[in-house]
N, C-alpha and C positions, 0 to 999 in steps of 0.2 A: 377708547379711553380706558386706562388701567384702573384697577381697584384702588391703588394708592392715590391716584389723582382724584377719584371720586370721594375718597375719605377726606382728603384735604379740602375739597370743595365744600363738603358738608361742615367741616370745622369752621371754615371762613364764614359760611353763610349763617351758622348757628351763633357765631360770635358777634355778628354785626350789631344786634341790639345793645349788647353790653359795651361794645366799643363806643357807641354814641353816649350811653349813660355814664360810663367811666370818664370819658373826656369832658362831658358836660359838668360832672361833679368836680373834676380836677380844676377846671377854670373857675367854678364857683368858690371852691375852697381856697384857691390861690389868691382870691381877692378878699378872703377873710370870713366868708359866710359858709356855715354848715347847712346844707339842704338835706335834712333828715327825712324829707317827704318822699324820697325816691321810690320806696315800695308802693306807696299809694299813687304817686304820679305815673309810674309805669302802668299800673292797672287802669287808671282812668283814661290815660291817653291811648292805650291799646284799644279800649272800648270806643273812645271818641273817633279815632281814625277809622275803625271798622264801620261804625254807625254812619259817619258822614260819607264814607265811600259807598255804602249801600244806598243811602238816600239820594246822593247826587250822581252816582255812577262815575265818580272821578276819584281815582287813587290819589292823585296829587292834592286835591282838596282835602282828602282824609289826612295826608301827611302834614299839610300846612296847619290844619286845625289842631292836630296833636301837638305840634311844635308851639303854637300860640298858647294852648292851655298849659303846657309845661312851663313856658316862660312866665305866664301870669301867676302860676302857683309860686314859683321862685321869687317873683317880684313882691308878692304879698307877704312872704316870710320876711324879707328885708324891710318892707314898709312897717309891719307890725313891730319888728325889733327896733326900728329907728324911731317910730312915733311913740311907742308905749314902753320901750326898753324891756320887752319880754324876751326871755331867753330863746335864742334861735333853735336850740335843740328841742326844747319843750314844744315850740310852735310847730316845728317840722314833724315831730312825733304825733301830735294831734292831727295834723293834716294827713298823715299816713293812715291813721285809723279811720278818719272821716271819709277819705277818698276810697279806701278799701270797701267800706260799707256802701258808699254811694255807687261804686261800680257794680257791686252785687245787686243792688236795687234796680239800677237803670238797665243793667245788661240782660235781664231775663228774656226780653223779646228777641235777643240776637243769638241766643244759644242754638247751636245746630244749623245755623244758616251757612250754606256753602260760602267759603271765603274767596274773594277776588285775589288775583295775583299779578305781580308786575312782570312785564316782558323783559327778557334779557337784552342787555346792551353789550355789544362786542367792541372793544377798543382796537381799532385798526393797528396792524403791525405788532403791538404788544401782545395781542392774543395768540400770536404765532410762536411766542417764546416757548420752548419745550418745558413742560410741567407747570411753570409759573404762569404762563399765558392762560390756560383753561381755569386754573385755580383762582387767579386774581382779576383777570381782565376780560372774562366772559360771563358777566353776572348782571343782575338788575341794578337799577340806579341806587337803591339803598345800600346794597353790599359794596358797590364801587365807591360810593360816597364815604362809607365807613373806613375804607382802606385809604382813600385820599386824605381824610380828616386827620389821620395819625401824624404824618410829617408836617401837615399844614398847621396843626395846633401847636406842635413842638416849636416850629419856626416862629410862630406868632408870639408864644410865651417867652422865648429865650433869645430871639434875634431881632426883635422890633422894639421901637420906642414905646408903643402902646403896651406891649407885653411887660416891659421893664416897669412901667408905671403901675400896671395892674399888680405885679408882684410886690412892688414897694408899698402899695396900699394894704396888701395882705400881711406884709411883714411888720410894718410900723406906720399905722395910719397917722399918728401925730407928726412924725417926721415928714410923711408925704404931704400932709396938710401944710406944714411949714414951707415946703417947696412950691406951694401954690396949686397942688392937686386937689380937686374936689372929691374928697373921700367917698361921700355918700353917692355922688353921681356915678363914680366908678363901680361902687358895690351894686347899685340898682341896674346899671347897664349890663355888667358882666354876669351878674346872677341871672338876669333875664336871658342872656345868650346861653348860659349853661343850662337853664331850664328848658330852652327851646331844643337843645340837643338831647336832653333827657326825654322830652316829649316825642321827638323823632325816634328815639330808642323804643318807646312804647309802641309807636306805630309800626316799627320794623318787626315787633313780635307778632302782631296780628295780621300784617300784610306780607310777611316773608317767612318767619320761622314756624309759627303755629297759625296757619290760615284760619281766620274766623275768630270767634269769641267763646269763652267758657268762663265760669266763675273761678276766680283765682288764676287767671290766664297767665300771669307773670309772677306768680307767688314765689317769694323769697329772692328773686333776682335783684330787687332793690338793695337788699342787705348785702348780697354778694358784690354788687357794684361798689357799695361803700367800702367793703373790705379790700377790694382790689385797688381802690384809690390809695389806701394806706400801703398796701403791698407794693404798689408802683412808685412809692415815695413822692407822690404829687407830681409825677412826670408822665405826660401822655404816652410817650413811647414805652416806658417800662410798664405802665398800667395796661397798655395794649398787649404786651407780652404776657402779662398775667391773665388777661381775657382769653387769649388763644390757648394758654396752658389749661385754663378751666374748660375750654371747648374740647381740647384733646381728651380730658378726663370724661366729659359727657359722652363723646363718641365711643371711648373705650368701654364705658359702662353699658352702653347699648349693645355693643358687639359681644360683650362677655356674658350677656344675660342668658344666652343659650348654654353657656358652659357651667356657670355657677351663680345662683341667685345672690348668695351672700356677698361674694366679692364685687359683683356689679352694684350692690347697694352701698358698699363701703367706699368705692372710688369717688362718687360725687361729694362725699364728706371730707375728703382729704384737703381741699383748698382752705377750709376754715382753720384747723390747727396749724396748717402751714403759714397762713397769713398772720396768726397770732405770734408764731415764732419769728416771722420776719419783722413784725412790729417791735418785738423785744430786741432783735438784733439792730434794727435801725436806731432805736432810742439809745442803746448801749454804744453803738458806733459813733453817733452824733455827740454824745456826752464826752467821749474820749477821743474825738476827732479821728476815729477809725484806726487808732494806733495798734490795736490788737490784731488787725486783719491785714493780709497781703494786699498790695495795691489793686489787683484785679477784683478782689472781693470787695474792697472799699468802694470802687466804682459801681459795683453791682448793688450793694445794699444801702449805701448812704442815701438818706432821704432828707428832704428839706421841708419839714412841716412849717407852714406859715405861722409866724409867732403870735399873730393876733387872731388866729382862727377861732371862730365862735365867740369872740369877745365883742360885746356891744361898744361901739364907738360913740363917745360923747365929746364933742368938740370942746366944750367949756372945761372939761377935766383933763 
C-alpha cells in the first residue's frame, strides 16, 4: 500500500466522527432547531460509549448507548424550548457546560485504560477498486457508515417526501402547520435523530479515532462541527466536503510538525477564519441572489439557512 493511500485512509478515518456530528446537526437545524450542546454531547457520548464497552465487553452496546444519550439530549432541548419557551441557544449552551463538567467528573476512572477497537469490514468487489477501494471500502463499521451516510442523508433531505416536509417545517412552521403537518412532532423526531447521529460521532472518537478516554477527549470538535454546518450551507454533501478538508489540514499539521512547529500550529486554525469568510459570502450571495458571482461559484457558495432556525414556534401566534 502506497504512502498516499495510507494518508487518505487516515484522513477518512479521522473525519468519521465529524461526518456523523455535522450531518446530525444539519438534520436538526433543517427542522428549525439549533443544538448548541454539540461540544458537551460529543464529550459525554465519547465517555459513555467507552465506559459501556468496558463494562459489557460489547462495542455495539457502547455505540447504541452513545446514540441514545445524544438523542435524549437533543430531545430535552426541544422539550424545554417547547414547554417553557426558553431560547434554544441558551439551553444548548448550558447543556454544553454541564456535560463538559460531568464528563470530567465521571471519566476519572477511565483515564489510561486501553481502548477496544472495531474490526475491519471489507466490502466485496468494491475493496478491489484501485486507490478508492482501500481508502473507502476496507474499514470498520463506523467509518463505512459515515461514508454511506453522506449520500443517504442528502437523498433523504432533498429527494423524499419526508425530507421535503422536514425542510418545510424548518423554513416556515406556520405554513407547514396550515398544510396539516405536526410541527412539534417533526421537531421532536428529527432533533432526536440528529442527536443520535451526534452521539454516534462521540462514540467514533473514543472507539476509532482516539482509542480510550481522557479529559477533554473531543475538546473543540463540537464548535468545529457547528462551523462546518454553516460552511456547508446546511447541505450534508457540502458539509462533508468541509469535514474532509478539515481532516486534510489535521493530517498536514501532523506531518509538518517535524519541519516547523509554527506552521503546524497555524494549519489547524485555518478552517475558522475560512468559515467566517464563507458565511459572509453565503449571506451576501443569498441577499443578492448570487448575481455578483459566476454560476459555478454560486452553486458552490449559495446556502439555504432555514428561515425559522432557532425561533421558538408558538402555534397560537
